[in-house]
N, C-alpha and C positions, 0 to 999 in steps of 0.2 A: 423403717428409717426413723431415727431419732430426730426430733425437732426441738428448737429452742434450747439447745444445750447451753449450759452456763459454764464459761471458762474462767476460772478464778486465777488471778495473778496479782503481783504487786504493782506498784505504779511506775515501774522501770520504763525508761525511754523506749526500749525495744517494743513495748506493748502499745505504744502510741504510733507505731509505724503504719504507713498506709497499707503495706502488703499484709500486715497482721490483721488489720480491719477487714481487708478484702477476703482473706482466708476465712475469717469468722462468718462474714456475710455469705460466702459460697456454701457454707455448711449450715446456714440458718441458726448460727450460734450467737450468743450475746456475751460480751465481756463483763466480768464482775471483778472489780478491784476492791481491796480493803479500804477502810476509812483512812483518810490522810492522818498520819502521825500515830496510828494505832499499831503499836509493835506486835500485839497479839495476833492481829490478822496476818501479818507477814510471817510470824513465827510458825503458824500452822502451815502455810504454803511452803515455807523453807523446810520444815520437817518432812512433809510429804515428798518434796523434790529430793531431799537427801536419801530417803528410803528408796525411791525410784532409781536413783543413780547407783546406790550401793547394791540393791537386790537384782537389778536388771542390767543397766547399761554397762557397769564395770565388770560384773560377773560373767556376762555373755560375750564380751568383746573378744576378738575384733568383729565388727559388723561388715557385711558385704555391701550394704547400701541402705538408703533411706527406707525402701520398701520393707526390708527386714526389720528395721527399728520400729516402723509403724505397726506391723503385725505383732511383733513381740510386745509392744506397749499395750495394745488392745488385750492381748492375752494376760499380761501382768495386771492390768486394772481389774479384769474379771477375777483372777486369782486373789488379788489383794482384797476384794470385796466379798468373795464367797468362800474362800478356803483359808486365808491367813488369819490366825488368831491375833486379836488385838488386846494388849494388856489393859488399855484404858477402858475396854468394854468387858472386863472380867474374863478375858480369854475367849470371848465370842467373836465371830466374824461380824462385819458390819451388816451383812445380809440377814444373819440370824438375829442380831440385836434389833434391827428394824422390824423384822417379822414379829418377834416377841413383844416389842413395844406396841405395835398396832393390834396384836391379838389381845393384849391386856386392857385396851381402851374399852370403856363401857359402851355397850350397844344401845343405840337409840332407835326407836320405832319410827 
């Protein structure tokens, strides 16, 4: 089980809802919002949301129910991080980029 998951979002009113906070607490997750007035924080979140909607939600509709969306979302996140090439990473996947980064770090005794 994953713990202390960080959920990134903007500072929209829906993210201050009691139910949202309760859902985070149930999963032992913490909310992480961008800096107030920092459009770059929001731009990153919006770009990811746009890809998610385009590559999964709209392409696979209609959905039978929320359970189907939850399972498909977990599968999409795994695919996005381990198989989907990212132009900003020179065509590497995030998983490969991270692995290469840590492999290149100098070893300390």
